[in-house]
C-alpha positions as CSV (number, residue, x, y, z in Angstrom):
1,M,177.8,206.2,227.1
2,T,180.6,204.1,225.5
3,T,178.2,201.5,224.3
4,F,176.0,204.2,222.7
5,L,179.0,205.6,220.8
6,D,180.2,202.1,219.7
7,S,176.8,201.0,218.5
8,G,175.0,201.7,215.1
9,S,176.0,204.5,212.8
10,F,178.0,206.2,215.6
11,A,180.7,203.6,215.6
12,G,184.1,205.1,215.7
13,T,182.9,208.7,216.2
14,P,185.1,210.7,218.4
15,W,183.4,212.1,221.6
16,W,184.2,215.6,220.7
17,A,181.9,215.5,217.6
18,F,178.9,215.6,219.9
19,V,180.3,218.7,221.7
20,M,181.4,220.5,218.4
21,M,178.1,220.0,216.5
22,P,175.9,222.3,218.7
23,L,178.7,224.8,218.9
24,M,179.1,224.8,215.1
25,M,175.3,225.2,214.7
26,L,175.2,228.1,217.1
27,G,178.3,229.6,215.3
28,M,176.5,229.4,212.0
29,A,173.3,230.9,213.3
30,G,175.4,233.8,214.7
31,M,177.1,234.4,211.4
32,M,173.8,234.3,209.5
33,W,172.3,236.8,211.8
34,F,175.3,239.0,211.5
35,M,175.4,238.9,207.8
36,M,171.6,239.5,207.5
37,R,172.0,242.5,209.8
38,M,174.7,243.9,207.6
39,M,172.9,243.2,204.3
40,M,169.6,244.8,205.5
41,G,171.6,248.1,206.0
42,M,171.8,249.2,209.6
43,G,171.8,252.9,208.7
44,G,174.7,254.9,207.0
45,H,178.3,254.7,207.9
46,G,178.8,256.2,211.4
47,A,175.1,257.3,211.6
48,G,173.6,257.2,215.1
49,H,170.9,254.8,216.0
50,G,167.6,256.1,214.7
51,S,169.0,259.5,213.7
52,P,169.8,259.5,210.0
53,D,171.6,262.4,208.4
54,P,169.0,265.0,207.2
55,T,171.0,266.0,204.3
56,E,171.1,262.4,203.2
57,A,167.4,262.1,203.4
58,S,166.7,265.2,201.4
59,R,169.1,263.9,198.7
60,S,167.2,260.7,198.6
61,E,163.9,262.6,198.3
62,Q,165.3,264.7,195.4
63,A,166.5,261.5,193.7
64,T,163.1,259.9,194.2
65,A,161.3,263.0,192.7
66,S,163.6,263.0,189.6
67,E,163.1,259.3,189.2
68,V,159.3,259.8,189.3
69,D,159.6,262.5,186.6
70,V,161.6,260.2,184.4
71,M,159.0,257.4,184.9
72,R,156.1,259.8,184.1
73,R,157.9,260.8,180.9
74,Q,158.6,257.2,179.9
75,L,154.9,256.3,180.6
76,A,153.6,259.2,178.5
77,E,155.9,258.2,175.6
78,L,154.8,254.6,175.8
79,Q,151.2,255.6,175.8
80,E,151.6,257.7,172.8
81,R,153.4,254.9,171.0
82,L,150.6,252.5,172.0
83,A,148.0,254.9,170.7
84,A,149.8,255.2,167.5
85,M,150.1,251.5,167.1
86,E,146.4,251.0,167.9
87,S,145.3,253.7,165.5
88,D,147.6,252.3,162.8
89,S,146.3,248.8,163.3
90,E,142.6,250.0,163.2
91,T,143.2,251.9,159.8
92,Q,145.1,249.1,158.1
93,A,144.6,245.4,157.9
94,P,146.2,243.6,160.9
95,R,149.8,242.6,159.9
96,S,152.8,241.7,161.8
97,E,155.2,244.7,162.3
98,E,159.0,244.4,162.9
99,G,158.9,245.6,166.5
100,E,156.1,243.4,167.6
101,D,156.4,239.8,169.0
102,H,153.4,237.7,168.5
């Protein structure tokens, strides 16, 4: 063992480096697992496993419904603007407008 440590690129390496390396790797893997678990959101604060708060769920559904309404309004507005631009470009000679990027 001593000849292995004293030869090649391991010359002068303390013996505890070979013990610490796997422990450090396991520690880093554990920290990564813990951090990913926290970032992926393991339920609400204090919520039980697999039993989310029903009031919180209904609030999120309402928020989703209002977001859908806003998105539909924006889509309709953009479709109207596009139709106006298309009809404008059909009636006039094609020219570069201020708001367009070519």
